[in-house]
A tleap script that builds the chain and sets N, CA, C and O, in Angstrom:
source leaprc.protein.ff14SB
mol = sequence {
  NMET ALA PHE ASP SER THR LEU ALA GLU ARG
  VAL ARG LYS THR LEU GLY THR ARG ALA GLY
  ILE SER GLU ARG ARG MET PHE GLY GLY LEU
  ALA PHE LEU VAL ASP GLY LYS MET PHE ILE
  GLY ILE ARG ASN SER SER LEU MET ALA ARG
  VAL GLY PRO GLU HIE HIE GLN ASP ALA LEU
  ALA MET PRO GLY VAL ARG VAL MET ASP PHE
  THR GLY ARG PRO ILE LYS GLY TYR VAL TYR
  ILE ASP PRO PRO ALA ILE ALA ASP ASP SER
  GLN LEU THR ALA TRP VAL ALA TRP CYS VAL
  GLN TYR VAL ALA GLY LEU PRO ALA LYS GLY
  THR LYS CLEU
}
set mol.1.N position { 0.848 -1.169 0.000 }
set mol.1.CA position { 0.000 0.000 0.000 }
set mol.1.C position { 0.895 1.235 0.000 }
set mol.1.O position { 1.744 1.411 0.875 }
set mol.2.N position { 0.687 2.071 -0.988 }
set mol.2.CA position { 1.552 3.240 -1.138 }
set mol.2.C position { 0.861 4.495 -0.620 }
set mol.2.O position { -0.149 4.942 -1.164 }
set mol.3.N position { 1.427 5.046 0.437 }
set mol.3.CA position { 0.957 6.340 0.910 }
set mol.3.C position { 2.108 7.035 1.630 }
set mol.3.O position { 3.009 6.393 2.171 }
set mol.4.N position { 2.051 8.340 1.619 }
set mol.4.CA position { 3.078 9.183 2.218 }
set mol.4.C position { 2.902 9.163 3.743 }
set mol.4.O position { 1.949 9.738 4.270 }
set mol.5.N position { 3.820 8.502 4.439 }
set mol.5.CA position { 3.693 8.385 5.896 }
set mol.5.C position { 3.859 9.733 6.594 }
set mol.5.O position { 3.295 9.941 7.669 }
set mol.6.N position { 4.617 10.644 6.007 }
set mol.6.CA position { 4.761 11.982 6.592 }
set mol.6.C position { 3.439 12.734 6.510 }
set mol.6.O position { 3.050 13.406 7.466 }
set mol.7.N position { 2.750 12.630 5.388 }
set mol.7.CA position { 1.437 13.260 5.253 }
set mol.7.C position { 0.450 12.634 6.233 }
set mol.7.O position { -0.366 13.341 6.824 }
set mol.8.N position { 0.516 11.321 6.412 }
set mol.8.CA position { -0.367 10.652 7.379 }
set mol.8.C position { -0.143 11.216 8.782 }
set mol.8.O position { -1.102 11.467 9.512 }
set mol.9.N position { 1.113 11.415 9.154 }
set mol.9.CA position { 1.411 11.991 10.473 }
set mol.9.C position { 0.885 13.419 10.592 }
set mol.9.O position { 0.392 13.815 11.649 }
set mol.10.N position { 0.988 14.177 9.529 }
set mol.10.CA position { 0.457 15.548 9.549 }
set mol.10.C position { -1.062 15.539 9.737 }
set mol.10.O position { -1.606 16.360 10.476 }
set mol.11.N position { -1.738 14.611 9.069 }
set mol.11.CA position { -3.196 14.500 9.237 }
set mol.11.C position { -3.516 14.121 10.678 }
set mol.11.O position { -4.407 14.709 11.291 }
set mol.12.N position { -2.797 13.143 11.222 }
set mol.12.CA position { -3.021 12.730 12.616 }
set mol.12.C position { -2.843 13.903 13.575 }
set mol.12.O position { -3.634 14.091 14.498 }
set mol.13.N position { -1.793 14.688 13.342 }
set mol.13.CA position { -1.527 15.854 14.199 }
set mol.13.C position { -2.680 16.856 14.088 }
set mol.13.O position { -3.109 17.424 15.093 }
set mol.14.N position { -3.178 17.071 12.875 }
set mol.14.CA position { -4.295 17.997 12.660 }
set mol.14.C position { -5.543 17.536 13.403 }
set mol.14.O position { -6.272 18.350 13.969 }
set mol.15.N position { -5.785 16.226 13.397 }
set mol.15.CA position { -6.980 15.677 14.042 }
set mol.15.C position { -6.877 15.678 15.560 }
set mol.15.O position { -7.890 15.739 16.257 }
set mol.16.N position { -5.668 15.613 16.064 }
set mol.16.CA position { -5.478 15.618 17.511 }
set mol.16.C position { -6.195 14.456 18.174 }
set mol.16.O position { -6.055 13.308 17.753 }
set mol.17.N position { -6.954 14.753 19.201 }
set mol.17.CA position { -7.649 13.717 19.967 }
set mol.17.C position { -9.144 13.680 19.661 }
set mol.17.O position { -9.934 13.226 20.489 }
set mol.18.N position { -9.530 14.147 18.496 }
set mol.18.CA position { -10.948 14.153 18.124 }
set mol.18.C position { -11.534 12.746 18.270 }
set mol.18.O position { -10.941 11.771 17.809 }
set mol.19.N position { -12.680 12.649 18.900 }
set mol.19.CA position { -13.343 11.359 19.125 }
set mol.19.C position { -13.905 10.802 17.814 }
set mol.19.O position { -14.254 11.551 16.902 }
set mol.20.N position { -13.982 9.493 17.746 }
set mol.20.CA position { -14.626 8.820 16.626 }
set mol.20.C position { -13.750 8.629 15.403 }
set mol.20.O position { -14.238 8.165 14.372 }
set mol.21.N position { -12.466 8.974 15.483 }
set mol.21.CA position { -11.564 8.868 14.332 }
set mol.21.C position { -10.907 7.486 14.321 }
set mol.21.O position { -10.452 6.990 15.351 }
set mol.22.N position { -10.868 6.881 13.141 }
set mol.22.CA position { -10.151 5.625 12.952 }
set mol.22.C position { -9.423 5.675 11.617 }
set mol.22.O position { -9.651 6.567 10.799 }
set mol.23.N position { -8.552 4.710 11.415 }
set mol.23.CA position { -7.786 4.607 10.172 }
set mol.23.C position { -7.980 3.214 9.600 }
set mol.23.O position { -8.146 2.237 10.330 }
set mol.24.N position { -7.954 3.149 8.275 }
set mol.24.CA position { -8.086 1.855 7.597 }
set mol.24.C position { -7.318 1.915 6.290 }
set mol.24.O position { -7.375 2.916 5.575 }
set mol.25.N position { -6.612 0.865 5.983 }
set mol.25.CA position { -5.942 0.783 4.689 }
set mol.25.C position { -6.977 0.405 3.642 }
set mol.25.O position { -7.620 -0.642 3.722 }
set mol.26.N position { -7.122 1.289 2.656 }
set mol.26.CA position { -8.068 1.048 1.568 }
set mol.26.C position { -7.722 1.936 0.382 }
set mol.26.O position { -6.942 2.879 0.519 }
set mol.27.N position { -8.294 1.644 -0.777 }
set mol.27.CA position { -8.048 2.413 -2.003 }
set mol.27.C position { -6.559 2.474 -2.349 }
set mol.27.O position { -6.114 3.438 -2.972 }
set mol.28.N position { -5.793 1.472 -1.961 }
set mol.28.CA position { -4.371 1.490 -2.247 }
set mol.28.C position { -3.604 2.482 -1.399 }
set mol.28.O position { -2.484 2.858 -1.746 }
set mol.29.N position { -4.185 2.910 -0.298 }
set mol.29.CA position { -3.538 3.884 0.573 }
set mol.29.C position { -4.070 3.778 1.981 }
set mol.29.O position { -4.359 2.684 2.468 }
set mol.30.N position { -4.199 4.912 2.630 }
set mol.30.CA position { -4.676 4.981 4.009 }
set mol.30.C position { -5.878 5.910 4.065 }
set mol.30.O position { -5.834 7.027 3.549 }
set mol.31.N position { -6.950 5.444 4.691 }
set mol.31.CA position { -8.158 6.259 4.833 }
set mol.31.C position { -8.362 6.628 6.299 }
set mol.31.O position { -8.077 5.837 7.198 }
set mol.32.N position { -8.855 7.832 6.521 }
set mol.32.CA position { -9.241 8.290 7.847 }
set mol.32.C position { -10.760 8.351 7.872 }
set mol.32.O position { -11.384 8.873 6.948 }
set mol.33.N position { -11.351 7.814 8.934 }
set mol.33.CA position { -12.799 7.744 9.054 }
set mol.33.C position { -13.253 8.442 10.326 }
set mol.33.O position { -12.541 8.459 11.330 }
set mol.34.N position { -14.435 9.012 10.269 }
set mol.34.CA position { -15.083 9.543 11.461 }
set mol.34.C position { -16.381 8.765 11.615 }
set mol.34.O position { -17.213 8.740 10.708 }
set mol.35.N position { -16.546 8.134 12.765 }
set mol.35.CA position { -17.716 7.301 13.039 }
set mol.35.C position { -17.952 6.284 11.921 }
set mol.35.O position { -19.093 6.017 11.545 }
set mol.36.N position { -16.858 5.720 11.394 }
set mol.36.CA position { -16.946 4.674 10.382 }
set mol.36.C position { -17.118 5.141 8.953 }
set mol.36.O position { -17.259 4.315 8.052 }
set mol.37.N position { -17.111 6.459 8.720 }
set mol.37.CA position { -17.302 7.014 7.367 }
set mol.37.C position { -16.031 7.739 6.930 }
set mol.37.O position { -15.516 8.594 7.649 }
set mol.38.N position { -15.533 7.388 5.746 }
set mol.38.CA position { -14.296 7.991 5.246 }
set mol.38.C position { -14.491 9.479 4.971 }
set mol.38.O position { -15.499 9.892 4.397 }
set mol.39.N position { -13.498 10.283 5.394 }
set mol.39.CA position { -13.535 11.712 5.078 }
set mol.39.C position { -12.260 12.173 4.379 }
set mol.39.O position { -12.303 13.124 3.599 }
set mol.40.N position { -11.144 11.534 4.635 }
set mol.40.CA position { -9.859 11.876 4.017 }
set mol.40.C position { -9.107 10.572 3.775 }
set mol.40.O position { -9.217 9.625 4.554 }
set mol.41.N position { -8.359 10.535 2.707 }
set mol.41.CA position { -7.484 9.403 2.448 }
set mol.41.C position { -6.171 9.905 1.878 }
set mol.41.O position { -6.066 11.048 1.433 }
set mol.42.N position { -5.180 9.042 1.898 }
set mol.42.CA position { -3.885 9.371 1.323 }
set mol.42.C position { -3.520 8.254 0.357 }
set mol.42.O position { -3.486 7.078 0.720 }
set mol.43.N position { -3.255 8.642 -0.854 }
set mol.43.CA position { -2.796 7.704 -1.870 }
set mol.43.C position { -1.550 8.299 -2.485 }
set mol.43.O position { -1.586 9.390 -3.054 }
set mol.44.N position { -0.443 7.576 -2.369 }
set mol.44.CA position { 0.871 8.103 -2.740 }
set mol.44.C position { 1.100 9.375 -1.932 }
set mol.44.O position { 1.124 9.306 -0.704 }
set mol.45.N position { 1.268 10.520 -2.558 }
set mol.45.CA position { 1.490 11.753 -1.796 }
set mol.45.C position { 0.332 12.739 -1.959 }
set mol.45.O position { 0.446 13.908 -1.591 }
set mol.46.N position { -0.776 12.258 -2.511 }
set mol.46.CA position { -1.955 13.112 -2.685 }
set mol.46.C position { -2.996 12.800 -1.613 }
set mol.46.O position { -3.079 11.683 -1.102 }
set mol.47.N position { -3.769 13.801 -1.296 }
set mol.47.CA position { -4.870 13.653 -0.361 }
set mol.47.C position { -6.138 13.353 -1.146 }
set mol.47.O position { -6.413 14.007 -2.151 }
set mol.48.N position { -6.909 12.374 -0.700 }
set mol.48.CA position { -8.236 12.121 -1.256 }
set mol.48.C position { -9.204 12.785 -0.279 }
set mol.48.O position { -9.223 12.450 0.905 }
set mol.49.N position { -9.990 13.707 -0.766 }
set mol.49.CA position { -10.861 14.481 0.122 }
set mol.49.C position { -12.323 14.271 -0.245 }
set mol.49.O position { -12.704 14.392 -1.410 }
set mol.50.N position { -13.128 13.960 0.745 }
set mol.50.CA position { -14.569 13.802 0.547 }
set mol.50.C position { -15.232 15.134 0.860 }
set mol.50.O position { -15.452 15.483 2.020 }
set mol.51.N position { -15.542 15.862 -0.192 }
set mol.51.CA position { -16.088 17.211 -0.032 }
set mol.51.C position { -17.603 17.248 -0.192 }
set mol.51.O position { -18.238 18.247 0.144 }
set mol.52.N position { -18.182 16.172 -0.700 }
set mol.52.CA position { -19.625 16.122 -0.921 }
set mol.52.C position { -19.993 16.557 -2.321 }
set mol.52.O position { -19.352 17.444 -2.884 }
set mol.53.N position { -21.023 15.942 -2.894 }
set mol.53.CA position { -21.406 16.256 -4.274 }
set mol.53.C position { -21.819 17.711 -4.462 }
set mol.53.O position { -21.604 18.276 -5.535 }
set mol.54.N position { -22.400 18.317 -3.454 }
set mol.54.CA position { -22.856 19.701 -3.583 }
set mol.54.C position { -21.704 20.704 -3.596 }
set mol.54.O position { -21.892 21.851 -4.001 }
set mol.55.N position { -20.521 20.288 -3.161 }
set mol.55.CA position { -19.345 21.173 -3.143 }
set mol.55.C position { -18.242 20.694 -4.086 }
set mol.55.O position { -17.132 21.226 -4.072 }
set mol.56.N position { -18.551 19.696 -4.897 }
set mol.56.CA position { -17.553 19.098 -5.786 }
set mol.56.C position { -16.942 20.124 -6.742 }
set mol.56.O position { -15.719 20.212 -6.853 }
set mol.57.N position { -17.771 20.892 -7.422 }
set mol.57.CA position { -17.262 21.885 -8.383 }
set mol.57.C position { -16.496 23.004 -7.676 }
set mol.57.O position { -15.506 23.507 -8.209 }
set mol.58.N position { -16.944 23.397 -6.484 }
set mol.58.CA position { -16.219 24.415 -5.715 }
set mol.58.C position { -14.805 23.937 -5.404 }
set mol.58.O position { -13.840 24.690 -5.535 }
set mol.59.N position { -14.694 22.687 -4.993 }
set mol.59.CA position { -13.381 22.132 -4.663 }
set mol.59.C position { -12.493 22.061 -5.900 }
set mol.59.O position { -11.310 22.397 -5.841 }
set mol.60.N position { -13.071 21.620 -7.030 }
set mol.60.CA position { -12.287 21.497 -8.263 }
set mol.60.C position { -11.774 22.841 -8.766 }
set mol.60.O position { -10.788 22.885 -9.501 }
set mol.61.N position { -12.419 23.926 -8.388 }
set mol.61.CA position { -11.984 25.260 -8.816 }
set mol.61.C position { -10.762 25.747 -8.033 }
set mol.61.O position { -10.167 26.763 -8.393 }
set mol.62.N position { -10.385 25.045 -6.981 }
set mol.62.CA position { -9.261 25.465 -6.142 }
set mol.62.C position { -7.939 24.968 -6.734 }
set mol.62.O position { -7.902 23.920 -7.377 }
set mol.63.N position { -6.867 25.711 -6.520 }
set mol.63.CA position { -5.563 25.310 -7.060 }
set mol.63.C position { -5.096 23.970 -6.493 }
set mol.63.O position { -5.252 23.704 -5.302 }
set mol.64.N position { -4.528 23.140 -7.346 }
set mol.64.CA position { -3.973 21.865 -6.914 }
set mol.64.C position { -4.986 20.775 -6.674 }
set mol.64.O position { -4.651 19.725 -6.126 }
set mol.65.N position { -6.228 21.009 -7.078 }
set mol.65.CA position { -7.298 20.029 -6.864 }
set mol.65.C position { -7.699 19.460 -8.220 }
set mol.65.O position { -7.829 20.184 -9.207 }
set mol.66.N position { -7.891 18.149 -8.240 }
set mol.66.CA position { -8.278 17.499 -9.489 }
set mol.66.C position { -9.304 16.410 -9.222 }
set mol.66.O position { -9.538 16.016 -8.080 }
set mol.67.N position { -9.899 15.942 -10.288 }
set mol.67.CA position { -10.924 14.906 -10.213 }
set mol.67.C position { -10.321 13.623 -9.636 }
set mol.67.O position { -9.203 13.243 -9.985 }
set mol.68.N position { -11.054 12.976 -8.771 }
set mol.68.CA position { -10.637 11.674 -8.250 }
set mol.68.C position { -11.221 10.619 -9.174 }
set mol.68.O position { -12.437 10.450 -9.258 }
set mol.69.N position { -10.336 9.912 -9.867 }
set mol.69.CA position { -10.814 8.955 -10.868 }
set mol.69.C position { -9.934 7.717 -10.956 }
set mol.69.O position { -9.694 7.211 -12.052 }
set mol.70.N position { -9.454 7.227 -9.835 }
set mol.70.CA position { -8.527 6.097 -9.896 }
set mol.70.C position { -9.159 4.828 -10.444 }
set mol.70.O position { -8.438 3.887 -10.774 }
set mol.71.N position { -10.469 4.772 -10.551 }
set mol.71.CA position { -11.138 3.614 -11.148 }
set mol.71.C position { -11.360 3.801 -12.642 }
set mol.71.O position { -11.862 2.897 -13.310 }
set mol.72.N position { -10.993 4.967 -13.176 }
set mol.72.CA position { -11.245 5.275 -14.580 }
set mol.72.C position { -12.505 6.095 -14.778 }
set mol.72.O position { -12.760 6.604 -15.870 }
set mol.73.N position { -13.295 6.223 -13.717 }
set mol.73.CA position { -14.501 7.057 -13.743 }
set mol.73.C position { -14.413 8.055 -12.599 }
set mol.73.O position { -14.032 7.697 -11.484 }
set mol.74.N position { -14.764 9.309 -12.873 }
set mol.74.CA position { -14.750 10.306 -11.786 }
set mol.74.C position { -15.705 9.909 -10.658 }
set mol.74.O position { -16.780 9.361 -10.899 }
set mol.75.N position { -15.295 10.192 -9.445 }
set mol.75.CA position { -16.126 9.912 -8.277 }
set mol.75.C position { -16.617 11.250 -7.739 }
set mol.75.O position { -15.860 11.996 -7.118 }
set mol.76.N position { -17.879 11.545 -7.981 }
set mol.76.CA position { -18.442 12.832 -7.583 }
set mol.76.C position { -18.475 12.934 -6.056 }
set mol.76.O position { -18.876 12.004 -5.356 }
set mol.77.N position { -18.047 14.072 -5.579 }
set mol.77.CA position { -18.018 14.307 -4.138 }
set mol.77.C position { -16.654 14.058 -3.517 }
set mol.77.O position { -16.431 14.368 -2.347 }
set mol.78.N position { -15.738 13.492 -4.308 }
set mol.78.CA position { -14.373 13.249 -3.858 }
set mol.78.C position { -13.415 13.925 -4.824 }
set mol.78.O position { -13.682 13.986 -6.025 }
set mol.79.N position { -12.308 14.432 -4.312 }
set mol.79.CA position { -11.274 15.048 -5.153 }
set mol.79.C position { -9.899 14.623 -4.655 }
set mol.79.O position { -9.729 14.233 -3.500 }
set mol.80.N position { -8.933 14.707 -5.545 }
set mol.80.CA position { -7.532 14.576 -5.173 }
set mol.80.C position { -6.982 15.977 -4.950 }
set mol.80.O position { -7.321 16.914 -5.673 }
set mol.81.N position { -6.137 16.104 -3.948 }
set mol.81.CA position { -5.447 17.361 -3.684 }
set mol.81.C position { -3.947 17.060 -3.779 }
set mol.81.O position { -3.416 16.248 -3.021 }
set mol.82.N position { -3.291 17.713 -4.700 }
set mol.82.CA position { -1.872 17.457 -4.937 }
set mol.82.C position { -1.002 18.123 -3.871 }
set mol.82.O position { -1.412 19.117 -3.271 }
set mol.83.N position { 0.200 17.583 -3.630 }
set mol.83.CA position { 1.070 18.057 -2.545 }
set mol.83.C position { 1.277 19.563 -2.441 }
set mol.83.O position { 1.250 20.080 -1.325 }
set mol.84.N position { 1.486 20.308 -3.541 }
set mol.84.CA position { 1.703 21.751 -3.367 }
set mol.84.C position { 0.519 22.479 -2.703 }
set mol.84.O position { 0.706 23.507 -2.052 }
set mol.85.N position { -0.687 21.945 -2.872 }
set mol.85.CA position { -1.880 22.587 -2.312 }
set mol.85.C position { -2.074 22.290 -0.830 }
set mol.85.O position { -2.944 22.877 -0.187 }
set mol.86.N position { -1.265 21.377 -0.283 }
set mol.86.CA position { -1.350 21.051 1.146 }
set mol.86.C position { 0.028 21.109 1.803 }
set mol.86.O position { 0.251 20.509 2.855 }
set mol.87.N position { 0.943 21.835 1.173 }
set mol.87.CA position { 2.310 21.936 1.693 }
set mol.87.C position { 2.362 22.653 3.036 }
set mol.87.O position { 3.177 22.316 3.896 }
set mol.88.N position { 1.507 23.620 3.210 }
set mol.88.CA position { 1.441 24.394 4.449 }
set mol.88.C position { 0.446 23.717 5.397 }
set mol.88.O position { -0.599 23.234 4.960 }
set mol.89.N position { 0.770 23.682 6.688 }
set mol.89.CA position { -0.120 23.039 7.653 }
set mol.89.C position { -1.499 23.690 7.703 }
set mol.89.O position { -2.497 23.007 7.934 }
set mol.90.N position { -1.563 24.995 7.490 }
set mol.90.CA position { -2.872 25.660 7.526 }
set mol.90.C position { -3.745 25.203 6.352 }
set mol.90.O position { -4.964 25.102 6.489 }
set mol.91.N position { -3.123 24.926 5.199 }
set mol.91.CA position { -3.878 24.415 4.051 }
set mol.91.C position { -4.424 23.023 4.366 }
set mol.91.O position { -5.598 22.742 4.124 }
set mol.92.N position { -3.575 22.159 4.902 }
set mol.92.CA position { -4.004 20.808 5.253 }
set mol.92.C position { -5.102 20.847 6.304 }
set mol.92.O position { -6.090 20.120 6.200 }
set mol.93.N position { -4.937 21.684 7.305 }
set mol.93.CA position { -5.940 21.802 8.364 }
set mol.93.C position { -7.289 22.228 7.802 }
set mol.93.O position { -8.327 21.716 8.222 }
set mol.94.N position { -7.280 23.151 6.867 }
set mol.94.CA position { -8.541 23.614 6.267 }
set mol.94.C position { -9.242 22.485 5.520 }
set mol.94.O position { -10.456 22.328 5.647 }
set mol.95.N position { -8.504 21.697 4.748 }
set mol.95.CA position { -9.105 20.575 4.020 }
set mol.95.C position { -9.645 19.526 4.984 }
set mol.95.O position { -10.763 19.039 4.814 }
set mol.96.N position { -8.856 19.177 5.993 }
set mol.96.CA position { -9.296 18.169 6.962 }
set mol.96.C position { -10.558 18.650 7.667 }
set mol.96.O position { -11.506 17.881 7.829 }
set mol.97.N position { -10.581 19.900 8.083 }
set mol.97.CA position { -11.759 20.445 8.772 }
set mol.97.C position { -12.987 20.400 7.872 }
set mol.97.O position { -14.065 20.002 8.315 }
set mol.98.N position { -12.835 20.807 6.606 }
set mol.98.CA position { -13.949 20.790 5.666 }
set mol.98.C position { -14.515 19.370 5.558 }
set mol.98.O position { -15.721 19.157 5.676 }
set mol.99.N position { -13.621 18.408 5.331 }
set mol.99.CA position { -14.061 17.041 5.074 }
set mol.99.C position { -14.646 16.368 6.313 }
set mol.99.O position { -15.667 15.687 6.218 }
set mol.100.N position { -14.022 16.547 7.457 }
set mol.100.CA position { -14.551 15.907 8.661 }
set mol.100.C position { -15.896 16.524 9.030 }
set mol.100.O position { -16.789 15.812 9.490 }
set mol.101.N position { -16.060 17.823 8.840 }
set mol.101.CA position { -17.340 18.469 9.130 }
set mol.101.C position { -18.427 17.940 8.197 }
set mol.101.O position { -19.539 17.646 8.636 }
set mol.102.N position { -18.104 17.820 6.915 }
set mol.102.CA position { -19.087 17.310 5.958 }
set mol.102.C position { -19.514 15.893 6.330 }
set mol.102.O position { -20.708 15.608 6.412 }
set mol.103.N position { -18.555 15.014 6.551 }
set mol.103.CA position { -18.866 13.610 6.807 }
set mol.103.C position { -19.529 13.412 8.171 }
set mol.103.O position { -20.417 12.570 8.304 }
set mol.104.N position { -19.117 14.167 9.176 }
set mol.104.CA position { -19.734 14.051 10.497 }
set mol.104.C position { -21.210 14.420 10.455 }
set mol.104.O position { -21.990 13.968 11.294 }
set mol.105.N position { -21.596 15.240 9.481 }
set mol.105.CA position { -22.999 15.641 9.352 }
set mol.105.C position { -23.860 14.663 8.559 }
set mol.105.O position { -25.073 14.846 8.458 }
set mol.106.N position { -23.246 13.632 8.001 }
set mol.106.CA position { -24.005 12.633 7.250 }
set mol.106.C position { -24.737 11.697 8.205 }
set mol.106.O position { -24.320 11.537 9.352 }
set mol.107.N position { -25.815 11.081 7.748 }
set mol.107.CA position { -26.500 10.111 8.603 }
set mol.107.C position { -25.579 8.933 8.930 }
set mol.107.O position { -24.651 8.634 8.177 }
set mol.108.N position { -25.838 8.281 10.038 }
set mol.108.CA position { -25.057 7.120 10.427 }
set mol.108.C position { -25.123 6.055 9.336 }
set mol.108.O position { -26.118 5.948 8.619 }
set mol.109.N position { -24.047 5.268 9.218 }
set mol.109.CA position { -24.033 4.214 8.217 }
set mol.109.C position { -25.215 3.279 8.445 }
set mol.109.O position { -25.512 2.887 9.573 }
set mol.110.N position { -25.879 2.933 7.345 }
set mol.110.CA position { -27.028 2.037 7.424 }
set mol.110.C position { -28.344 2.745 7.669 }
set mol.110.O position { -29.398 2.108 7.662 }
set mol.111.N position { -28.305 4.070 7.890 }
set mol.111.CA position { -29.518 4.834 8.122 }
set mol.111.C position { -30.135 5.228 6.784 }
set mol.111.O position { -29.440 5.752 5.914 }
set mol.112.N position { -31.388 4.990 6.619 }
set mol.112.CA position { -32.074 5.376 5.393 }
set mol.112.C position { -32.779 6.711 5.623 }
set mol.112.O position { -33.360 6.956 6.679 }
set mol.113.N position { -32.709 7.561 4.609 }
set mol.113.CA position { -33.373 8.867 4.718 }
set mol.113.C position { -34.803 8.783 4.269 }
set mol.113.O position { -35.517 9.785 4.291 }
savepdb mol mol.pdb
quit
């Protein structure tokens, strides 16, 4: 599984002692979950960010952000963030906060709306 261990440590530091956070190896990298739902992942040296379908285009308009399509098809609501766009800790913190807030607001897994 290929992921940047330094970036993983930076994400862990950003999350601190927040409750409900877990890690799982998936998507060929490392995923961070809140209450069992993925919000951020690391594949190679890029961040996989779950921004939500309603904010997908907003995220893609930001520098260093591109479509997440490792399966050959774009995955709406998720984006890749390239290393230059998260080089500064404040940039990484902003992405992590956005994604964890979005996912924490989703219904519990298995809940039907």
